N, C-alpha and C positions, 0 to 999 in steps of 0.2 A: 799472701806470702809467696815470694819467688821460689822457684823449684830448688835452686842451689841453697837458699836459706833453710828451706824445709828439710832437705837432706842432711844439712849440717846439724840442725836441731835434733832430728831423729837420731843421728849418731850419738849426740851428747846424751840424750835420754837413755838410749840403749846401754851406753857405757856406764852411766850412773847406776842404772838398774843392776847391771852385772856386778859392779863394785859393791853395791849394797847387799846383794845376795851372797857374794863371796865373803863379806865381813861377818855375816850371821850364820854361815854354813858351819856345821860341826866338823871338827878335824878328823873324826873317825866315825864309822857307822854305829848306830845304836846296837846294843846287844840284848837279845831276848832269849829266854830259856824255855824249853819244852821237854816233855817226856818223849813224845813221838812226833817226828816231822815227816810228813808225806809230801813228796814232790810229784805233781801231776794229778789233776782232778778229773781224770777221765773215767773209763769204765771200771777199772780196778781201784784207782786211788780214792775215788769217792767212797767206795764201800770200806776200804781199809781205814780211812779216817773216821768214818761213822762208828765202825766197830771198836777202834781204839778208844774213842771218846766214850762210848757206852760202857766200857770197862773201867772208866774212871781215870784214864791216862790223860794228862794235859796234852792236847793234840793240836798241831797246826797243819793246814792243808794249803799248799802253794799251787796255783794254777796260772799259767801264762796268758790264758784267754779270759773271756768275760763270763763264762758260765761253766757249770760242771757237766760231766757226762761224756765228753770226748767223742768217740766213735758213735755213740748212741744219739748224741745231740748235734754237735757242730758238724760232724761228718755225715749226719743224716741217716745212719743205719738204724732207724727207729723201729726195727723189728728184731729185737734181741732173742737169742736162743743159743743152744737148746737146753732147756731145763728138764726135759723128760726123755727117757729112753725105754723103748720096749714096753710101753704101757704103764710105766711108773716114774715118779719124779726122782731125779738123781742130784739136782742142784736146787737149793732153796735159800733160806737165810735172808740177809738184808737186801741183796740185789733183787730177789724174787718179791720181797715186800714192796720195794719201790716200783717195780714194773707193774705189779697187780694194782697198787694204789693209783698209779697213773691211768691205767685202763679203766678202773672203776670211776675215778673222778670225771673222766671224759666220756663215760658211757660206751666204751669200746668192748667188744666181745672177745673173750679168750678162745683159743682153738679148743677143739674137743681132743684132749690128750689121750683119751682111751682108744681113739681110732689110729691104727698103724698108718704111717706115712709111706711105707715102702721106700722108693728111691727119691720121693719128693719130700725131703727132710724139712724144706722151708714151710711146710704146712703147720709145723709145730712152733714156728717163730711167732712171737707175740707182737702184734702191731700196736704201737703206742704213739702218742704225740710227744715228740722229743723235747720241745721247750718246756712243756708241762713237767716232764720227768726231771728236767734240770732244776725247776723251781722246787719240786718236792724233795729232791736230793739236797738242795741247799737248806731247806727247812729242817730236814733230818740232821744235817751237820750242826745247825744252830742249836737244836734241842739236845744234841749229844755234847755240847760245849766245845765244838771244834772251831778254832779260829781260822777263818777263811782269809786268804791273801791272794787276790786276783792281780793280774797284770805284773807278776813278778817271776823271775827265773834265776836259777843259781849260776854264779860265775866262778865260785871256788868252793871246793869240798875238802876239808882237812880232818884227819882222824885226831882225836884227843884220847887221853887215857881212859875216859869214861864214856866216850861216844863220838860225836861229830860236831864240827863247826862249819856252818854253811853260810856263805855270803850270798845274799839276794839283792838283785837290782830290779827296780820297777819304776813306775811313773812317779817321779819326784821322791823316790825312796831308795835307800841303801841301808840294809840292816844285816847283822850277823846273828844267826840262830844257833844256839848251843843246844844240841839235842842228845838225849840218851840213846835213842833208836832212830834210824833213818830208813825210810821205805821209798825206793825208786819206782814210781809208777808212770814214768814218762813215755813208756813204750819203746824208747830208743836207748835204754840203759844210759841216759845222759849223765845222771848223777854218779853212777858206778864208774863211768869213763873219766869224769872230772876228778874222781878220787884216785885216779891213776891205776885202776884195776883193768886188766886185759879182758876184752870182750871178743866175740866172734861175729862175723857176718859173711855172707856168701858173695861171690863175684856178681851173681845175677840177683835181681830183686823182682818180686812179683809186681805186676802193674797195680797202680792205685785206681780209685774210682771217684769221680765227682758226681754225686747223685743229683739228678734234676728230673723234672717231669714236664712234658709238653701235652697240651690238650686243645680241644676246640675244633677238631676236624671230624668229618663224617667218614667212619671206617668203610661204609658201603661204597663210597665214592673213590676208594683207593684201589688201583690195580697193582696188587702186591708183586706179581711176577714181573711186570714192566718196571716197577720201581726198584726191584732187586737187580735187574739187569742194568739199570741206570746207576745204581750204587756201585756195582762191579766196575763199570766203565769209569766212574769218578775215582775209584781207588787206583785203577791203572794209570790214570792221568795225574794222580797226586792231589786232586782237589779234595778228596776225602781219604782219611787214613783207615786202615783195617780196624784200628782200635776205637774209632769213633762210634761204631755201632756193632762191633765184633763181627763185621761182615754179613750180618743177618738182619735185613730190614723188617722182616715179619716179627722176629723176636723183639726188636727195638720198639716197634709200634705197639706191641701187645700191652706194654705197661707205660707207654708214652715216654720211653727212654729209661727213667728211673735208675736201675742198677745195671744198665746194659751197655756200658762203655768202659774203656780202660785208659789209663794214663801210664805210658811206658816208663818203667824204672822209677816210679814215684818214691821219693825219699824225704822223710821229715826230720832227719837227724841234724840238719843245720838250717838256719834261716834262709840261706841261699838256695839250698836244694828244695826246701819246702815252698819257697816263692816260685821256683821253676815248675814244681808240680801243680801249684794252683793256677798259674798262668796257662800251662799246657791244658789243664782241664777245661778252663773257660774258653780257650780257643777252639777246643773240640766241640763244645756246646754251640758256639757261633757257626762253625762249619755245618753242623747238622741242621740248625735252624735255616740257614741260607739255602742249603740243599733242598730241604722240604718245601720251603716257601716258593720255590720255582714251580711247584705243582698247584694247579687250581684247587685241588681237594684240601690243601693246607693253607689257603689264603687267609683264613680267620684263626689260624693256630696261635695259641698264646703260651708263654712260659708260666706254668703254674707253680713251679718250685725250682729253686736253685740254691744249693748249699754253699756256704762261704768258703769251705775248704775241701780239697781233694783228700779223701780217706786213703791212708797208707797201710799196706798189709804187712810189710816187714822191713826192718833195718838191722839194728844190732841185737844180739842176744848175749846173756852172760854165759860164762863157763861156770856152771853150778857145782856145788858139792855133789849133786846128782844131776845127770843130764838125760832127759827122756828121749829115747830113740823111737823111731817109727815102729820098730818091732814091738817095743813095750806098749805103745799106744794101740796098735792093731790087735794085739792079743789080750788086751785088758789086764796087763800086769798089775797086780796089787802090790805096790811098794810097801816095805815095812814101815816107812814113815809117811804113808799116804794121809793127806789131810783134806783132800777134796776130790770130787769127780770131774771129769770132762766128758763131753759127748758131742761129736760132730764128725762128718766124713773128712778124710784127708782131702784138703781143698786147695790145691796148688794152682794158682792162676798163672797163665802165660798170655802174652799179648794176643788179644782177639778171641780167647777161648778159655774154657775151664771144664774139666771132666772130673767131678768128685769121685773119690773111691770110698764107697760106703763100708762101714764096719759089718762084720758078720753078726747075725742075730744073737742077742744076749750079751754081747761084749760091751762093757762099760769101763773105759780107761780111768786111771787114777793119777793124781798129781802129788808127787812127794814133796815134803818140806825142803829137802835138799836142793830141789830145782829152783827154789826161791831165794837161795843163799849163795852169793858169789863165793867161789872157792877161796878158802883161806881168810875170808873177811870176818870182822867182828861188828856186832851192833848194826848190821846192814842187811836189808832184804830187798827183793824186787817183787812185783806182782804185775801180771799182764803179759803181753806178748813177748817181752824181753827175757822170760824165764829160760833156764838152762834146758835146751832141747836141740835136736837136729832139725833141719829145715822142713822135712816132710811132717814130722810130728807137730812142729810149730804151726803149720798151715791149718791144723785142726784146733790146737790148744789156744790159738789167738782169739777165738770168737767170744762174744760178750758174756754169756752165762758162765763160761769157764773162767774168764778174767774176773768176774764178780766173785766167784768162789775163791779164787786165789787171793783177791783183795781182802776178803773177810778172814781167811786163814792168816795172812800176813799181819792184819790188824790185831788179831788175838795174840799172835806170837810176840809181836813187838811190844804190846802193852804188858804182857806177862814178864817179858825180859826186862823192861824198864822198871817194873815194880820190884823184881827180884835182884836187880843190879847185875844181871848176867847177860849173855849173848844168845841170840835166837836158837843156835844149834844146841844149847845146853838146857833149854826149857823142856820140861817133861812132856812127852807126846800125849800121855794120858790127860794131863791138865789142859793142853791145847784142844784136844778132842772134846773134853768135857765142856769147856767154855763155848766151843763152836756149836755143839748140840744145844746148849742152854740158850743160845741166841738164834736158834732156828735153822742152822746149817745142817746139811746131810753129810755125815762123815763116813768114808768107806770102811767096811768091816775088814779088819786084818786078822791074820792068824795069831 
């Protein structure tokens, strides 16, 4: 067949196919109904959906990626914490259940939580195999009756008299979900913003991190002082950025890279900014590999791990019915509507460095229900890092154990609100706390 004939035939086939598909395509999206719709299957959203399902609510969980877990899995922060404070457990429930089940299945040891960590808080973070966690979380969703919808994202969010109508677009799909209760667990308050509700963000953003690990060299053969001097020279020339190894080659090599780099201004709130963050992260990896490969000691170095996405620390936050301030967090304020604990140092990253500000001994902060409800909204909650808080408080509240606790609290509240035909702010606190306790969560004691 001649080239011109082939191209003409191909065009005819393509056009015929397009016409056939157009003729059979529905004129409007299918409409599905649910009690609770959770958008975002990350750290908080997975737990929220499982909890709502276990309470008997018809629940859907929408995730734009291919697996659950978010920061814990796709971003590679497979060392969640902190579940314990000052020698006792302060966060438990469904998140803890999944974390410990993952560790047990993989034969991984848990930290000794009875030993104080001092300023080395990371000693109480639990090392797990992220992709196994994702599989177990998915299994828990299935057992709870949660309908999983991967590769979909919302394009329109509209309030109705009894809840919300959310249009989802995905691979070969377009549907509208009519939900009694809606939980935004996107981390970016994406759903809240689509609903036209004002959110907040700061001019500056903490850098992100692309987690990866290098190995296969002989540490005894490395002249660290000479390599540090070479790194400084490379940063001055622009061949290496300060953020590539945070300016410290010894710290970078100690863990083979791992969590020792930054991506300036990482932003996951749009596809364009998230693309830029991912590209910047991978370019940083390549710079460091090429830099080290120039040294004989690293001739046999290999990439042992490279996550597919740059982990992002902050974007948008809601303006909540209550907004947690750093003073509330650092003093361990017990809010009247507290429904979960949080525990982590104030953890504000800046390009090339981080200096955690630890809590005073005995302080255990709390998370109020009001911080999970956008101000003036109905039938809508958030869970995860986009809760109502100031920037410094958020730098601690955003970590995984705290987000899991928020997710479970939101799941309980939304399920109870759907059942009663009311809105989250009107659900009785005693009932929320009772159900949380029944499902293994640790609820703050209030006066």
